[in-house]
N, C-alpha and C positions, 0 to 999 in steps of 0.2 A: 286805454288801460289806466288803471288807477293803482296808486301805491298806498292807499289809505290803510293804516294799521287796524281800523275797525273791522275790516273784512277778515282778519285773522283771528278774531275773538270767537270762542266756541259757540256762543248763542247765535251770532250772526251767521257763521259758517253753516250751522245745522239748518237754519231757516232757509238759506240759499239752496242747500242740497234738497230740501223738501220741495221747494218750488220747481227745481229742475226735474225732479222725479214726476211731479204732477203734470208738467208741461209735456214731457216726452211720452208718458203713458196715456193720459186721459184727455188732454187738450181742453182744460176746463175754463170756466169763467171765475176769476179770483179777485176778491177785494183785499188789498193790502192796507190794513188799517194801522193807526198809531197816532199818538199825540204829536203836536208840532215839535220838531227837534229830536224825535226818537231815532232818526237815522234811516228813514224810508228811501230818500234819494240815494244814499250810499249803498243801501241794499239793492236797489235797482241796478246800479252800476256793476255790482258784483254779479248779479244775475246775468247781465249781458255778456260779461267776460267768461262765464261758465257755459254758455250755450254752445252746442255743436255747430259746425259750419253749415249743416244741411238746413238749419232753421233760418228763415228770412225774418228780420226784425223790422217792425214799423213802430216807431217811438214818437212820443210827443210830450212836452212839458207844458201844462196848461197855465193860463193866466186869466185874470178877470176881464181883460180887455178883448178877449177872443169871442167871436160870434160863431154860430153853428156852421155857417158857410165857410168860415176860415178854418175850422177844425176839419171839415170834410176835405177841403183842398189840401191841407198839410198832410193828411193821412193817405189820400189816394195817390199823391205824387210819389210816395215811396213804394207803392205796389208794383208799378211798371215804369219803364224808362220814360215814355212819352204818352202820358194818359190823356184821353179825350173824355170829358165828363161835364155835367152841369152841376155846379156846387149847390143848386137848390134841390136836386133830387135826393132821395133817401140814400143813406150810405150803403145799404145792402144791394140796391139796384145797380149802382155804379161799380161796386166792388166785384160782384160775380160776373158782370158783363166784361170787365177788363181781364179777369183771369181766364175767360174763354174755355171753361171746363177742364183745364189742365190741373191735376191734383198738385197741391203745394203744401209746404210746411211753413206756417206763419205764426208769429207772435206779435200781438198788438199790445204795446206797453205804454200806458198813459199815466204820467205822474201829475199830481195835484189836480185830479179830475174833479174834486169838489169845487174848484174855482171856474170850471167850464159850464156852459149852458146845461140845464136840467134834461134836455132831450137827448143828450149824448148816450147815457146809460141805456135808454130804451132802444135806440138804434143799434147799439152794440149787441144787446140781447137778441134783437130781431135778426142780426147777422148770424149768430150762433144757431138759432132755430131754423133759419133757411138752410144753413149748411147741413143740418141733420137730415133734411128731406132729400138731399142729392143722392143719386145712385152711387157716385164715387165722391164721398165728402172729403173736403180738405182737412188736413191736420191743423186746425185753427185753435189757438189759445189766446185768451184775452186777460190781461192783468191791469187793473186800475188801482191807484193809490189815493187815499184821502183820509180825513179825520175819522175818529171812532164813530161819532154820532151819524155822520153822513153815510158811512159804509153800512151801518146797521139799517138805516132807513131805506137805502136803495136796494139792499139785498132782500128785504121783506116784500118788495113789490115785483120781484122777478119770478114768474111761474110759467108752467107750460113746457118744461123740458125734463127729460128723464134724469139727467144729472144736474142737481141744483147748484146754484152758485156757492162758492166757498169763501170764507173769510179767514185770513191769517193776520194775526196781530204782531206788530213789532214791539216787543216788550222792552222796558227800560233795561239798561245794563246793570249787572250785579255790582256790588261794591268792589270786588277785586278787579273786574273788567273796567270799571270806571278809572281806577288808579292806574292800571296798565295803559289805558287809552290816553290819560292825561300826560304821563311821563313820555310816552312814545311821540305824541304830538309836540310836546315841548322840545324834545330832541330834534324833531324835523324843523321846527321853527327857530332852532338855535337860541333858545331862551336861556340866559345864564342861570346857574343853580342858585345864585344869591337872590334872584327875583322870585324864587319859589320856595320859601321856607315852609316848614311843616304847618304852621297856623294858616298860611295862605292857601296851601293845598286843601286843607280841611274845609276852608271857607268856600272854595270853588266847588268841591264835591257836594257839599250840603246844599248849595244853591242850584246845582244842575239837576238834581233829582233823577239821575241816571240817563239824562238825554245828552247824546254826543255833541249836538250843535251848541248847547249851552256851555259845555266845557270848552269847545273851540272858540266861542265868542269871548269867554273870559281870558283865554290865552292870547287872543288877538288884541284885546284891550290892554294887556300887560305890555305887548310889543309896541303898540302905538301910543303909549302914554308918554307924552313929551312935556309934561308939567315940570317946571323948575324945581329941583330938589334942594332942600335946605343944606347948605354947606356945613360940614362938621367942623367944629373948632379944632385948630391945630394944637398938638401937644407941645408944651414948653420944653423942648428937648434940651436946650442949653441949661436951663435952670435945674432940670432933673440930673444932668451930668455933674453939675457943680455940687449939688447936695450929696450925691453918691461919693464923689471924691473926698469931701470933707468927712463923711462918715467913715470911709476906709482909713483915712489918715488918723482919725481919733482912735480907732480900734488898734492900729499898729502902735501908737504911742502908749496905750494902756497895757499892751502885751509886754513891753520892755520894763515896766516898773517892778514886777516881782523878781526879775533877774538880779537887779541891784540889791534888793533886800536880802536875798539868799546868799549872795557873795559876802555881804557884811557879817551875816550870822556864822558862816563857815569859818571865816578868819578868827572870830572870837572863840570858837570851839576848839581850834587846833592847839594841842598841848604835846610836849615831848614825852614819849613813852620809852621806857627802858625795860628790856626783858633779858633775862639770863639765858644764854645759849645752852643747849644740852651738851653733855660731855660726849666726846667721840666714842664710837663703838670700837673696842679693842680687837675683836676677832670676827672671822667670817661667819655669818649667821647660818650658812648652809652646813658647815662642818662642826658647829658648836654642839656640845652634848647637852643632855637634859639638865645636868647639874648646874652648868654655867648659866643656862637660861633661867633657872629658878633663882640663882643669885642675882642676876641682872634684874629680874622682876622684883625682888625684894628691895634692892637699892633704889629702884624707880619709885616704889611706893613711899619710901621715906623722904624722898626729895620732892616736896610739893611744888617747887618752881620749875621742875623739869617738864619740857613740852613733849619731846619724842621719847618713846620707850624702846628698849632693846628688842631685837628679833627673837621670837619664840618659835623654835623649830618643833611645832606640834605635829605637822604633817610628815608623811613619809618622804624620804629623799627620792629624786627622780632616778630611773634606771640608767645605767651607762650604755646599754644596747637594747635592741628590740628583742623581746622575749618570743620564743617560738611556741606560741600557743594560740588556739582559736577560741572564739566566743560562741557559746551556745545559749539561746534564750527562747522562751515560748512566745513572747510578744514580738510583733513586727515593727513596733514603734521604737526607733533608736534615737529619738530626740533626747538630748541631755545625757547620753551614755558614752563611755569611752570604749572604742573598738580597737583591738590590737590585731593587725594584719600579719599573717605568717610570711616567712621568707619565700615560700613557693609562689604565693600570689604576687609579691613584689617582683620576682624574677619573670613571671609571665608578662607583667606590665612593661618591663624593660625590654623584652626580647620580641614581642609581637608588634610589627609596624602598623597594623590596621586599627590600633586603638588610638582614639583622638581625645584624650583627656578624661574619658569615662571608663569604668570597669567593664570588661567583657561580660557577655551574657552568662556564660558558664560560670565565671567567677562569682557574679552576683547571686546566681542560683545556689552556688555552693555555700555562700555566707548566710543567705536568708532562708534557705530550705524551700524555695518555691517549686523546685522540680518535683518533690514528693506530693505537694498540694495539687499541682497540675495533673499528675497521674491519677489522683483520686477523683478529680473533677471530670476527666475524660471518661472514666468508668461509669460515672453517674449520668452523663449526658444522654447516651442512646436511649435510656428507658423513658425519657420525657418527650422525645420527638414523636413517637407514634400518637400520643394523646393529642399533641398540637395538630397533627394532620387530620385526626378524626374530628376535632372541633371545627376546623376550617371546612371540612367536607360537608358537615351538617348545616352550616350557615348559608350556603349558596342557594339552595332551593327557596328559602324564605325571601331572599332579595329578589329572585326572579318572579315570585308570585305577587309581589306588591304592585307593579304597574297595572296588572290586569284588574285590580279592584278599583282603580281610579277612573276607568272609562265610563262615560255618561251613557245611560240607556238610550236606545234608538227611539226616535219620535216618528210615528207614522203620519203620512200626509192625509189630510181630511178629504173624503170623497167629494168630487166636483158637484155631484147631484145635491149633496147636503147644502152647499153654499148657494147653489142656483135656486133652491126653494125659498130662500130668504126674501122678504119684500125689498124691492129696490130702494124705497124711501127710508128704510131702517138704517141704523148706523152700528158700527162696531168700533173697537179700539185697536189700532195697530201698535203693538209693543216693540217690534223690531223687524228688520229685514237683513238677510245675509245671502252671500253667493254660494254657500255650501251648507250641507246638512249637519256637519260636525258643529258649526257655530250655533245652529238652532238647538241641537241636542244639549250642548253645554249650557245655553241660556235657559232652557226649560228645566234642566236638572238643578241649576244654581238657584232658581227662584221657586222650585217645587211647584211647577205649573202643569205637571203631567195630568192629562184628562180634563184640564180646565181651559184649554186654548184650542184654536183651529190653526192648522198650518197648511198653506197651499203654495203651489209652484206656478211662477209666471216667468216672463223673460224681460230683461232690462239691458238695453243696448246690445242685443244679440246674444246675451249670456243668461244662463238660468239664474233665477232670483227666488228665494224662499222667504215668505212673509208669515209672521206670527200675529194673530188677532185674537181678541177676547171679547165676549159679550154680544148681545143683540138688544139694541135700544131703539125706541120708537122715533127719536129725533136726536139732533146733534146736542141739544141742551142736556138731555139725560146722559149722553156719552161724556160730555165735559164734566158733569157732576161725578160720574163714576171714576174719571181720571183723577180727580182731586182726592179720592179715597184710596188710591193705590199706595203701595208701600214706598218708602223713600228710595229703596234700591231700584224699583221699576221707574220711578219718576226721574231718575238720573238719565234715562234714555229718551226723555221728552216724548212720551206717547201722544198720539193725536187721533181725533175721531175720523172715521173713514166710512163712507156710505157703501152699502152692499151693491148699489149700481156700479160703483167704481170697481169693487172687488170682482163682480161678475164679468166686467169688461176685461180686467187683467187676466182672468182665467182663460180667455180666448187667445191670449198672446202666444 
């Protein structure tokens, strides 16, 4: 098992799912191509982890020092427990003799096949052709990995089989996937954040060109870099502290100088001031009449040095007792008004024990006249209720009718005879696959593909599987060219070329 974060990236995970689908359905011969450092080895590890238990795996990692006899011996030792064979015999002769006619599910996975002898691909292809001639053929799938140029050269020389060899390319990682891979691997290697500033990260990503192995190599170089670092000069802490103390002392000394200057100026300005006090008031201002007030006002005007003036009783005198009268007003805003409460109201407040500091409701209604307004409101309310109920009743059918308009139209399955008439060496483009027809209907409706695609039903791992394909092309090159012309929305699903030989085989599932 592997914990590599590369396996969780969307591009790598989708390529692994495609390989698992091909191995389980068609048992093909696959070339896994890619530039050095593109992550082919990690992809093979992910493929092995996703295989079902019913598939027996025969794996090999090639090296330039291996000879063909060594390759046969390493492969055949994994087929049965105690094999008896001659390493000089062809691989197909020993392979089927040891299986003894018992049907089996096998996957031959050979990494770095471009470093092994050139006869290996021919013997593996002969193994597939011999298996096709058996009455009960084995479920045999072969996957070899190598460089781009080597895979294209070897694939062109393999002929004589109904299902041609396939080539899957491990593309470089996209910029967001490169950044995610770098930070996840740095976290696994416990690289401090200080060693990965933003300029260093950009330098690593620009030099890697989307290859995971190049990013890993740069991170390992950071961890293993033991060169002596230049020691940074120590800060003169003592000198800085002394300078700060002197500055603070100087500021404090300057802050005291203005205080002494202001004290001297205030002492010079202080002078004795003598003012004449006003004459005492001879009578009570509340009981004085208007004539005495006028006389006091005249005497105050003649005396220019007098500070306080006599009381002028211009306002009305306060009442000696509460007047028994009520206030009636059209406005309900009593702010800034004087309200006189009657004796009856005061008596109610004093005799009722259930009042806690506030006026009773009936008293407040009596003062403000709310009771009459409430009665008028209650009469007007019933006339408005039926209209509201009618409005609510008419809105319900519209809401119930809206979901029916959102359902996608039903897409019919393509007749099997139509697809079986297609030449087996022609290719089509697989746009998507799903386990239910609702997903197919939504996909066709979303991309307006009604009448432009074929939809057929097969089985995948014992369950129904619906596949959407488009187009009929003479070879895989034309199909790849058509894929590049698809809309960006369809390219997000990563469509891929699919031979009609493979489609016709899936129809029999």
